[in-house]
C-alpha angles and dihedrals in degrees: 000000000000121000126244094029092288109175096036088113086069092068091063096049124097116243146258093049131169127229089247093054092051093047091050094049103034105014095113095056111115123233112207111218131182092255103032140312140287133185125243087242093056092051097045093044088058090061130070117272110263144155114252116213099192142017089250089060090055093047091049091050090051094049092047095044103053117113129244088281085085096064132069116226111006111235093011120137127164091195108057132033116247112264118254112278094018115146086224095058115116120248114272115256123207120205 
């Protein structure tokens, strides 16, 4: 899910639509992310050129294509321990 209703433009577009068509028409729209912003054009240009059949396909591509500005702490997981040798592993503590 993208914040600020990003991707709603996709519902009004006629399908099928190519990546290039969407970039040309909506590429300057800003996507607000937790750690900055990106444009729709930047996100779609990062992906392979394709033909989208539905608005949901476009929204999914946008949510999958955003950069690491869309995540909180890079490498953080509260579910699994960091693998050995990971730069994100916490410092060892001796008791």
